C-alpha positions as CSV (number, residue, x, y, z in Angstrom):
1,M,31.7,9.7,-9.1
2,A,29.8,9.4,-5.7
3,T,26.8,7.3,-5.7
4,I,25.2,6.6,-2.3
5,L,21.4,5.4,-1.7
6,T,20.6,5.3,2.0
7,A,17.3,3.7,3.2
8,T,16.2,4.4,7.0
9,A,13.3,3.0,8.6
10,E,11.1,5.5,10.6
11,P,8.6,3.4,12.4
12,D,7.8,6.1,15.0
13,N,6.7,8.6,12.4
14,D,3.1,9.3,12.2
15,P,2.7,7.6,9.6
16,P,5.5,5.0,9.6
17,R,7.7,5.5,6.5
18,V,11.3,4.8,5.0
19,A,13.5,8.0,4.5
20,L,15.5,7.8,1.4
21,S,18.5,10.0,0.7
22,L,20.4,9.7,-2.8
23,E,23.8,11.2,-3.7
24,W,24.7,10.8,-7.3
25,T,27.4,13.1,-8.7
26,G,26.8,14.5,-12.1
27,E,23.0,13.2,-12.4
28,T,19.8,15.3,-12.4
29,E,17.2,12.6,-12.7
30,V,17.1,9.0,-11.1
31,T,14.3,6.5,-11.1
32,I,14.1,4.9,-7.5
33,V,12.2,1.5,-7.0
34,R,11.3,-0.6,-4.1
35,A,11.9,-4.2,-4.1
36,D,9.0,-5.7,-1.9
37,P,9.0,-9.3,0.0
38,D,6.6,-10.7,-2.7
39,G,9.5,-10.3,-5.4
40,R,7.9,-7.4,-7.1
41,S,9.5,-4.0,-7.8
42,R,7.2,-1.0,-7.4
43,P,8.3,2.5,-8.3
44,V,8.6,5.1,-5.1
45,R,5.9,7.5,-5.4
46,L,7.5,11.0,-6.5
47,A,10.7,9.3,-7.5
48,E,10.0,8.2,-11.0
49,P,12.0,10.0,-11.8
50,A,13.5,11.8,-8.7
51,A,14.8,15.4,-9.5
52,L,18.2,15.7,-8.1
53,I,19.5,19.1,-7.2
54,G,23.3,19.4,-7.1
55,G,23.4,15.7,-7.4
56,L,21.3,15.2,-4.3
57,W,17.7,13.9,-3.6
58,T,15.9,13.1,-0.4
59,G,12.4,11.9,0.0
60,Y,10.1,9.3,1.7
61,D,8.5,6.1,0.9
62,Y,4.9,5.8,2.9
63,E,4.2,2.6,0.8
64,S,6.9,0.2,2.0
65,W,5.4,-2.9,3.7
66,L,5.5,-2.9,7.4
67,G,7.3,-5.5,9.4
68,Q,9.2,-6.8,6.3
69,P,12.5,-6.0,4.6
70,A,12.6,-4.1,1.4
71,T,15.4,-2.8,-0.5
72,Y,15.8,0.4,-2.9
73,S,17.4,0.7,-6.3
74,A,18.2,3.8,-8.3
75,T,18.9,3.5,-11.7
76,V,20.3,5.9,-14.6
77,D,20.7,4.5,-18.0
78,A,22.2,1.0,-17.5
79,T,23.7,1.8,-14.1
80,T,22.0,0.9,-10.8
81,I,23.0,1.2,-7.3
82,T,20.9,-0.4,-4.3
83,S,20.4,0.1,-0.5
84,G,20.8,-2.4,2.1
85,P,17.6,-3.9,3.4
86,V,15.4,-1.7,5.7
87,T,12.5,-2.9,7.9
88,V,9.9,-0.6,9.1
89,A,9.1,-2.6,12.4
90,V,5.6,-1.6,14.0
91,D,3.3,-3.6,16.3
92,A,-0.1,-1.9,15.2
93,A,-2.4,-1.8,12.2
94,W,-2.3,1.2,9.9
95,L,-4.7,2.4,7.3
96,R,-2.4,4.4,5.0
97,H,-3.3,6.9,2.2
98,P,-0.4,6.9,-0.2
99,G,-1.3,10.0,-1.9
100,V,-2.0,12.1,1.1
101,P,0.2,10.4,4.0
102,S,-1.0,13.0,6.5
103,L,-4.5,11.3,6.3
104,S,-3.0,8.0,7.5
105,M,-3.7,6.6,10.8
106,R,-3.2,3.6,13.2
107,V,-6.5,1.7,13.3
108,N,-7.9,-0.9,15.7
109,F,-8.4,-3.6,13.0
110,E,-11.2,-6.0,14.3
111,G,-11.1,-8.5,11.3
112,A,-12.3,-9.0,7.8
113,G,-15.5,-10.8,6.6
114,E,-15.8,-13.9,4.5
115,P,-14.5,-13.0,1.0
116,V,-17.5,-13.4,-1.7
117,R,-17.2,-13.1,-5.7
118,P,-20.5,-11.9,-6.8
119,I,-21.7,-12.6,-10.3
120,Q,-24.4,-10.7,-12.2
121,Q,-27.3,-13.1,-13.2
122,T,-30.8,-13.5,-14.1
123,V,-33.1,-16.5,-13.2
124,H,-35.9,-17.1,-15.7
125,E,-38.8,-19.4,-14.7
126,P,-40.9,-19.8,-18.0
127,L,-44.6,-21.2,-17.6
128,G,-44.7,-25.0,-18.2
129,R,-40.9,-25.6,-17.8
130,Q,-39.6,-27.8,-14.7
131,H,-36.3,-26.2,-14.4
132,P,-35.3,-22.5,-14.6
133,I,-33.0,-20.7,-17.2
134,V,-30.0,-19.0,-15.7
135,V,-28.4,-16.4,-17.8
136,T,-25.1,-14.8,-16.5
137,D,-22.5,-12.4,-18.2
138,G,-20.3,-15.5,-17.4
139,R,-17.6,-14.0,-15.1
140,R,-17.5,-13.6,-11.1
141,R,-16.2,-10.3,-9.8
142,S,-13.2,-9.8,-7.8
143,A,-13.2,-11.0,-4.2
144,R,-14.6,-8.5,-1.8
145,S,-15.5,-8.6,1.8
146,T,-16.2,-6.1,4.7
147,L,-13.5,-4.9,7.1
148,T,-14.3,-3.9,10.7
149,L,-12.4,-1.1,12.1
150,R,-13.0,0.2,15.7
151,T,-12.9,3.9,16.7
152,Y,-13.1,4.8,20.3
153,D,-14.5,8.3,20.1
154,A,-16.0,10.8,17.7
155,A,-12.8,12.6,16.8
156,E,-11.3,9.1,15.9
157,M,-14.5,8.3,13.8
158,D,-14.2,11.8,12.0
159,Q,-10.5,11.1,11.3
160,L,-11.3,7.7,9.8
161,L,-14.4,9.1,7.7
162,G,-11.8,11.9,6.3
163,L,-9.2,9.2,5.4
164,V,-11.6,7.3,3.2
165,D,-13.6,10.4,2.1
166,D,-11.8,10.8,-1.3
167,G,-12.3,7.3,-2.5
168,A,-8.8,6.5,-3.0
169,V,-7.2,3.2,-2.9
170,L,-5.8,2.7,0.8
171,L,-3.2,0.4,2.1
172,L,-4.2,-1.7,5.2
173,D,-1.3,-3.0,7.0
174,V,-2.1,-5.6,9.9
175,P,0.8,-7.3,11.5
176,P,0.1,-10.8,12.6
177,R,-0.3,-11.1,16.4
178,G,2.9,-11.6,18.4
179,T,5.2,-10.2,15.6
180,T,6.1,-7.1,13.8
181,A,5.7,-9.0,10.5
182,S,2.7,-7.6,8.4
183,S,0.7,-8.3,5.1
184,T,-0.4,-5.6,2.9
185,C,-3.7,-5.5,1.1
186,T,-5.2,-2.7,-0.7
187,W,-8.6,-1.5,0.1
188,P,-10.4,0.5,-2.5
189,S,-12.5,2.8,0.0
190,G,-16.1,2.9,-0.5
191,T,-16.3,-1.0,-1.1
């Protein structure tokens, strides 16, 4: 039985991606996952399961971390095959839309603001009392901050607005200065 899983970095694609090719004779459905640098495994979009035709499947992963190695695994029942490590080496920041990759764009990332964790609270100052009474719901919200992206013309601004328009969770990949390594953060657009 032939079983081959190939992962190929395509850093020059717009947007960058990993091309996946799977040959698994005698199988019709296979689940493919990516092992990320943070140690977690995440399913590849549209490959959970992947439908093989004649034992073959090809697809793309637009969510692989940029600048850091990942490996891919295909599993059927208790049998797993794994690709070699693949790194999508890029030196620019990308704001990627996982659901509609064609909306993704290279961005000029200027930085992130100081994270804050807001809390819902009310301060009551009763007459005749020296200290106020503070009532909260007891939990701070998740950290949030402001991202600054620079556009150079109206067309680029329109492209960015089109990217964030549907309110989907986006992936911001920013390589550290002087390297092609990156950190990935999720950005719920509209916040």
